[in-house]
C-alpha positions as CSV (number, residue, x, y, z in Angstrom):
1,M,7.5,7.4,-1.0
2,H,6.6,3.8,-2.9
3,D,10.4,3.2,-3.1
4,R,10.3,1.2,-0.4
5,L,7.9,-1.2,-1.6
6,N,10.0,-3.0,-3.0
7,M,8.9,-4.0,-6.4
8,M,9.0,-7.8,-7.9
9,P,9.2,-8.6,-11.6
10,T,5.5,-9.4,-13.0
11,E,5.5,-13.6,-13.5
12,I,3.5,-15.6,-11.4
13,L,5.1,-16.1,-7.8
14,S,6.4,-20.3,-7.8
15,P,5.8,-21.4,-4.6
16,S,9.9,-21.0,-3.6
17,T,9.2,-17.9,-4.6
18,A,5.9,-17.1,-2.4
19,D,8.2,-18.5,0.3
20,T,10.6,-16.0,-0.4
21,E,8.3,-13.3,0.3
22,L,7.1,-14.9,3.5
23,S,10.6,-15.3,4.7
24,A,10.1,-11.2,4.2
25,F,8.0,-10.7,7.4
26,S,10.8,-12.9,9.7
27,G,12.6,-10.7,12.4
28,V,10.3,-7.8,10.9
29,A,10.1,-5.4,14.2
30,V,6.6,-5.6,15.6
31,G,5.6,-3.1,18.2
32,H,3.4,-5.0,20.8
33,F,1.6,-3.3,23.6
34,A,-1.0,-5.6,25.4
35,N,-4.0,-3.4,27.1
36,P,-4.0,-3.5,30.7
37,A,-7.7,-1.9,30.8
38,R,-9.6,-3.7,28.9
39,I,-12.4,-5.3,30.5
40,P,-12.5,-9.2,30.7
41,R,-14.5,-11.1,27.9
42,G,-17.8,-11.6,28.8
43,E,-18.3,-8.6,31.3
44,D,-19.0,-5.2,31.3
45,S,-18.5,-2.3,33.2
46,D,-20.7,0.3,34.9
47,D,-18.7,3.0,32.9
48,A,-18.6,2.0,29.7
49,E,-21.0,3.9,27.8
50,P,-22.5,2.4,24.6
51,L,-21.0,3.2,21.6
52,F,-24.8,3.0,19.0
53,S,-27.9,2.3,20.2
54,E,-29.9,-0.4,18.9
55,K,-32.0,1.5,17.5
56,E,-29.1,3.4,15.1
57,L,-27.8,0.0,14.1
58,N,-30.8,-1.2,12.7
59,K,-31.8,2.1,11.2
60,A,-28.3,1.9,9.3
61,L,-28.9,-1.6,8.4
62,G,-32.5,-1.2,7.1
63,S,-31.3,2.1,5.0
64,I,-28.4,1.2,3.3
65,M,-29.4,-2.3,2.5
66,A,-32.5,-0.2,0.6
67,W,-29.9,1.4,-1.8
68,P,-29.4,0.5,-5.0
69,N,-27.1,-2.2,-5.8
70,Y,-26.5,-3.2,-2.2
71,E,-25.0,-6.7,-1.5
72,P,-22.7,-8.2,1.3
73,T,-19.5,-8.1,0.1
74,P,-18.0,-11.4,0.3
75,L,-16.3,-13.2,3.1
76,R,-13.0,-15.2,1.4
77,P,-11.8,-18.2,3.3
78,L,-7.6,-17.8,3.0
79,A,-7.4,-21.9,4.2
80,C,-4.3,-22.7,2.3
81,M,-2.8,-19.4,3.6
82,A,-3.5,-20.3,7.1
83,K,-2.2,-23.7,7.8
84,K,1.0,-22.4,5.8
85,L,1.2,-20.0,9.0
86,G,0.2,-22.7,11.2
87,I,-3.3,-21.6,12.5
88,A,-6.7,-22.9,11.6
89,H,-8.2,-20.7,10.2
90,I,-8.5,-17.0,8.1
91,S,-11.5,-15.1,7.0
92,Y,-10.9,-12.1,4.5
93,K,-13.5,-9.6,4.5
94,D,-13.4,-8.5,1.1
95,E,-14.4,-5.0,0.4
96,A,-13.0,-4.3,-2.7
97,G,-16.4,-4.3,-4.9
98,R,-18.6,-2.4,-1.9
99,F,-20.8,-0.1,-4.3
100,G,-18.3,0.0,-7.1
101,L,-16.4,2.4,-4.7
102,G,-14.0,0.5,-3.7
103,S,-14.0,-0.1,-0.1
104,F,-15.8,-0.2,3.4
105,K,-15.9,3.9,3.6
106,A,-18.6,3.8,1.1
107,L,-20.9,2.8,3.9
108,G,-20.1,5.4,6.0
109,G,-20.0,8.6,4.4
110,A,-22.7,8.2,2.2
111,Y,-24.8,7.2,4.7
112,A,-24.2,10.3,7.1
113,V,-25.2,12.8,3.9
114,S,-28.0,10.9,3.4
115,C,-29.1,11.2,6.8
116,L,-27.9,14.7,6.9
117,L,-29.9,15.6,3.9
118,G,-33.3,13.4,4.6
119,A,-33.8,15.6,8.1
120,N,-33.0,18.8,6.6
121,S,-35.8,20.5,5.2
122,T,-33.7,23.5,3.5
123,D,-33.2,23.1,-0.2
124,V,-30.3,20.5,-0.9
125,S,-28.5,22.1,-3.6
126,S,-27.9,24.8,-1.1
127,I,-26.5,22.8,1.1
128,T,-22.4,22.2,0.8
129,V,-20.9,19.0,2.8
130,A,-17.3,18.7,3.2
131,S,-14.7,16.2,4.5
132,A,-11.2,15.9,4.9
133,T,-9.9,12.5,3.4
134,D,-6.9,10.2,2.3
135,G,-9.2,9.0,-0.3
136,N,-11.6,6.7,0.4
137,H,-14.3,8.3,2.7
138,G,-13.9,11.4,0.8
139,L,-14.9,9.8,-2.3
140,S,-17.6,7.7,0.0
141,V,-19.3,11.8,0.9
142,A,-18.5,13.0,-2.7
143,W,-20.6,9.8,-4.2
144,G,-23.4,10.6,-1.5
145,A,-23.4,14.5,-2.3
146,R,-23.7,13.6,-5.7
147,T,-26.5,11.3,-5.2
148,H,-28.6,13.9,-3.2
149,G,-27.4,16.5,-5.5
150,C,-25.9,19.1,-3.1
151,R,-22.2,20.7,-3.5
152,C,-19.4,19.1,-2.1
153,V,-16.0,20.0,-1.1
154,I,-13.2,17.7,-0.4
155,F,-9.8,18.4,1.3
156,I,-6.9,16.0,0.5
157,H,-3.0,16.4,1.8
158,A,0.0,16.6,-0.1
159,N,0.7,13.0,-0.5
160,V,-2.4,11.8,-1.3
161,S,-1.9,10.2,-5.4
162,A,-3.2,11.2,-8.5
163,G,-5.1,8.6,-9.0
164,R,-7.3,8.9,-5.8
165,E,-7.4,13.0,-6.4
166,Q,-9.4,12.2,-9.9
167,A,-11.6,9.7,-8.2
168,L,-12.9,12.1,-6.3
169,K,-13.6,14.6,-9.1
170,S,-15.1,12.0,-11.1
171,Q,-18.0,11.7,-8.3
172,G,-18.4,16.0,-8.6
173,A,-16.6,16.7,-5.9
174,E,-14.2,20.2,-5.8
175,V,-10.9,19.0,-4.5
176,V,-8.1,21.3,-2.5
177,R,-5.2,20.0,-1.8
178,I,-3.1,21.5,1.0
179,D,0.5,21.1,1.9
180,G,1.2,18.7,5.0
181,N,-0.4,15.7,6.5
182,Y,-3.7,14.3,6.9
183,D,-4.3,15.8,10.2
184,E,-3.8,19.3,8.5
185,S,-6.2,18.9,6.1
186,V,-8.6,17.8,8.6
187,R,-7.8,21.1,11.0
188,Q,-8.0,23.5,7.2
189,C,-11.7,21.3,6.4
190,F,-12.7,22.3,9.5
191,A,-11.6,26.1,9.7
192,E,-13.0,26.6,6.1
193,A,-16.5,25.3,6.5
194,A,-17.0,27.4,9.6
195,H,-15.8,30.3,7.6
196,N,-18.3,29.5,4.8
197,G,-21.4,27.1,6.6
198,W,-20.5,24.1,4.9
199,I,-21.6,20.8,6.9
200,V,-18.4,18.8,8.0
201,I,-19.1,15.1,7.1
202,S,-16.0,14.0,9.3
203,D,-15.6,10.0,10.5
204,T,-13.5,11.5,13.3
205,T,-14.1,14.4,16.4
206,K,-11.6,16.1,18.3
207,D,-13.9,16.5,21.2
208,D,-17.9,16.3,21.8
209,S,-18.2,18.6,18.7
210,G,-19.3,17.1,15.6
211,S,-20.0,13.3,17.5
212,D,-23.2,12.9,16.2
213,V,-21.9,12.8,12.3
214,A,-18.7,11.0,13.3
215,R,-21.4,8.1,15.0
216,T,-23.7,8.0,12.5
217,V,-20.8,7.6,9.7
218,M,-19.5,4.6,12.1
219,A,-23.3,3.4,12.1
220,G,-23.0,2.7,8.5
221,Y,-19.5,0.6,8.8
222,S,-21.5,-1.9,11.0
223,V,-23.6,-2.7,8.3
224,M,-20.3,-4.7,6.9
225,V,-20.1,-6.2,10.7
226,A,-23.4,-7.5,10.3
227,E,-22.6,-9.1,7.3
228,I,-19.7,-11.0,9.1
229,V,-21.8,-11.8,11.7
230,E,-24.4,-13.6,9.1
231,Q,-21.5,-15.1,7.2
232,L,-19.7,-16.7,10.3
233,G,-22.7,-18.1,11.7
234,E,-21.5,-20.1,14.0
235,D,-18.3,-19.8,13.1
236,V,-16.9,-17.5,16.1
237,P,-13.0,-16.5,15.3
238,T,-10.7,-16.7,17.8
239,H,-9.0,-13.5,17.1
240,V,-9.5,-10.3,14.9
241,F,-6.7,-8.1,13.5
242,I,-8.3,-4.4,12.6
243,Q,-6.5,-1.5,11.2
244,G,-6.6,1.7,13.5
245,G,-6.3,4.3,11.7
246,V,-8.1,7.4,13.8
247,G,-10.3,3.8,15.6
248,G,-13.7,4.4,14.1
249,L,-13.7,1.2,12.6
250,A,-12.1,-0.6,15.0
251,A,-14.2,0.4,17.5
252,T,-17.4,-0.1,15.3
253,V,-15.9,-3.8,14.8
254,C,-14.6,-4.4,18.8
255,E,-18.3,-3.1,19.6
256,Y,-20.5,-4.9,17.3
257,L,-18.8,-7.9,17.5
258,R,-19.0,-8.4,21.3
259,L,-22.1,-7.4,21.5
260,N,-23.1,-10.2,19.3
261,W,-20.3,-13.2,20.7
262,T,-20.4,-11.5,24.5
263,L,-19.7,-14.8,25.8
264,N,-17.0,-16.1,23.2
265,T,-15.9,-12.5,22.2
266,P,-12.6,-12.9,20.3
267,R,-9.4,-11.1,21.2
268,F,-9.4,-7.8,19.4
269,V,-5.8,-7.0,18.2
270,I,-5.3,-3.1,16.5
271,V,-2.9,-3.0,14.1
272,E,-1.0,0.3,12.9
273,P,2.0,1.5,10.7
274,V,4.8,2.2,13.0
275,L,4.9,5.5,11.1
276,A,1.2,6.7,12.3
277,P,1.2,4.9,15.5
278,C,-1.9,7.1,17.5
279,L,-3.9,4.4,18.9
280,F,-0.5,2.4,20.2
281,E,0.6,5.1,22.0
282,S,-2.8,6.5,23.7
283,A,-3.2,3.1,24.8
284,R,0.8,2.8,26.2
285,S,-0.5,6.8,27.9
286,G,-3.1,5.3,29.0
287,R,-5.0,8.5,27.4
288,R,-6.1,9.6,24.3
289,V,-2.8,11.0,22.7
290,S,-1.7,12.7,19.1
291,V,1.6,11.8,17.3
292,D,3.8,13.9,14.8
293,V,3.6,11.7,11.5
294,R,6.8,13.0,9.8
295,E,6.5,10.5,7.5
296,E,4.0,9.3,5.2
297,T,3.3,5.2,5.5
298,V,2.2,3.7,2.2
299,M,-0.5,2.6,3.8
300,A,-2.1,5.9,3.0
301,G,-5.8,5.4,4.7
302,L,-3.9,4.8,8.3
303,S,-1.7,7.7,8.2
304,C,-3.4,9.3,11.0
305,G,-2.0,10.9,14.0
306,E,-4.9,12.3,16.1
307,V,-6.8,9.4,17.3
308,S,-10.8,10.2,17.0
309,A,-12.1,11.4,20.4
310,I,-15.6,9.2,19.8
311,A,-13.9,6.5,19.2
312,W,-11.2,6.1,21.9
313,P,-13.3,5.0,25.0
314,T,-14.7,2.0,22.7
315,L,-11.3,0.3,22.0
316,Y,-9.5,1.6,25.5
317,Q,-11.6,-1.3,27.3
318,Y,-12.2,-3.7,24.2
319,A,-8.7,-3.6,22.4
320,D,-7.1,-6.7,24.0
321,D,-3.5,-5.7,22.0
322,F,-2.6,-2.6,19.8
323,L,0.3,-3.9,17.1
324,T,2.8,-1.4,14.6
325,I,4.0,-2.8,11.9
326,P,6.9,-1.5,9.2
327,D,5.7,-0.6,5.5
328,S,8.3,-3.1,4.7
329,T,5.2,-5.8,5.0
330,V,2.9,-3.8,2.9
331,A,3.5,-5.2,-0.6
332,P,4.5,-8.6,0.5
333,T,1.1,-9.3,1.6
334,M,-0.4,-7.9,-1.3
335,R,1.3,-9.9,-3.9
336,L,0.7,-13.2,-1.2
337,L,-2.7,-12.0,-1.9
338,A,-2.5,-11.4,-5.5
339,D,-0.9,-14.9,-6.4
340,A,-2.7,-17.0,-4.0
341,P,0.5,-19.2,-4.7
342,Y,-1.0,-21.7,-1.5
343,G,-4.2,-22.2,-3.3
344,D,-6.7,-19.7,-2.1
345,V,-8.9,-17.4,-4.4
346,P,-6.8,-14.6,-5.2
347,I,-7.5,-11.0,-3.7
348,V,-7.3,-7.5,-4.9
349,A,-6.5,-5.6,-1.5
350,G,-4.7,-1.9,-1.7
351,E,-2.1,-0.7,0.4
352,S,-4.5,-0.2,3.7
353,A,-6.2,-3.2,3.1
354,V,-3.7,-5.1,4.3
355,A,-2.1,-3.9,7.8
356,G,-4.4,-6.2,9.7
357,L,-3.0,-9.5,7.6
358,A,0.5,-8.0,7.8
359,G,-0.1,-8.0,11.2
360,L,-0.7,-11.9,11.4
361,I,1.4,-12.9,9.0
362,S,4.5,-10.7,11.4
363,V,3.2,-12.2,14.5
364,T,3.6,-15.8,12.9
365,R,7.0,-15.5,12.0
366,Q,7.7,-15.1,15.7
367,E,7.3,-17.7,18.7
368,A,7.3,-15.2,21.4
369,L,4.7,-12.7,20.4
370,S,2.7,-15.8,19.1
371,S,2.4,-17.3,22.3
372,S,1.7,-14.0,24.1
373,L,-1.4,-13.0,21.2
374,Q,-2.1,-16.9,21.9
375,L,-2.0,-17.5,18.5
376,N,-1.1,-21.6,17.6
377,K,-2.8,-24.5,15.5
378,N,-6.7,-23.9,17.1
379,S,-6.8,-19.9,16.0
380,R,-9.4,-18.7,13.9
381,V,-8.6,-15.2,12.6
382,L,-10.5,-12.9,11.1
383,V,-9.3,-9.6,9.3
384,I,-10.7,-6.8,7.3
385,G,-9.6,-5.9,3.5
386,T,-10.8,-2.9,4.1
387,E,-10.1,-1.4,0.3
388,G,-9.2,-3.2,-3.5
389,A,-7.4,-1.4,-6.1
390,T,-8.3,2.1,-4.9
391,D,-5.9,3.8,-7.2
392,P,-5.0,1.1,-9.6
393,V,-1.9,2.7,-11.2
394,L,-0.6,2.3,-8.0
395,Y,-1.7,-1.0,-7.4
396,E,0.1,-2.0,-10.6
397,S,3.5,-0.6,-9.3
398,V,3.4,-2.4,-5.8
399,T,2.6,-6.1,-7.0
400,G,3.6,-6.1,-10.6
401,R,0.1,-7.1,-11.4
402,P,-2.7,-5.2,-13.6
403,V,-5.9,-5.3,-11.1
404,A,-7.3,-7.2,-14.2
405,S,-5.0,-10.0,-14.5
406,V,-5.6,-11.1,-10.9
407,L,-9.4,-10.7,-11.5
408,R,-9.1,-13.3,-14.4
409,A,-7.1,-15.9,-12.3
410,R,-9.9,-16.2,-10.2
411,I,-11.8,-17.8,-12.9
């Protein structure tokens, strides 16, 4: 499936070649839906149920900050790219180094496992946790299980890369590869767990069942957002372009930032692959709907057809815009970050990490869409690079750059 990524040679990009990369976004078919249901900034609805209590957020922050080797991930300025795009600034939250697991999801699954086992009086070695994953969430669950000494079974779908499967096994997980897509792996995980008495650590829910675990996973994600608020200080962004997936991360970001920046809340723009637009279609329908993922997107972590029940109400109330982007935008964005041709620091970003930035670049190439989203020379945009090279072989095949060479270029 990665033939669509249009690989380039391995020489460093010259400015003219970089402009050629940028030209790949011109005329890209971007789907856009402005959410008429969102609550206006500075207002609240009597019907709006908070996603988290203050107690839950404080517990997650205190617990995770006490973990060995915890440190905030960097918020990297992309000032030079912003100037090239005609906006004031871009801040890129770089999750590539999170706890050595390579993604923000290290905060969620492992935290939920630690909460589960800490509250369970049963012999930990007799407990089995299970999850379905495209890679990163399952890696976090497996890491948490290994840390606490319980068994872990992870379900992956047919298109999860061999490198990501091996990473799961390296954390001690028993890996079950199924036929079908991500949504089918979720269904089989829940079925097997019910039959065997396993505990599912899921970052998504179909209904109210399992919502406590999913909320705990999302509370773990909030630690990353708390770091962003601290790192930005008074420099509040005008826009946040954030990946979709099942909606857990996006809902956490929307709620946390809205609570912290009530009077100057940014415009929240949710970005999804056109091949897996479950949030986009739900917004258009005015209710949570599922889509049939018939072709896998290269943004593997976003290849989701079913919206999380716990995340959807928050997104429906607070997200301003929903975008879909084609896979053709992924490789150019990864290469622009790796080569930093305009003078920013080089960044290692995986395929799912760049969705928000790819959406932003695509919008800035289209005057009417930029105007609709109120993007202009004064706009300050936050994007979240949700993963690094979680599959280094795949990363090099896409960018033409070994991870080590990109990291050396920072020095």
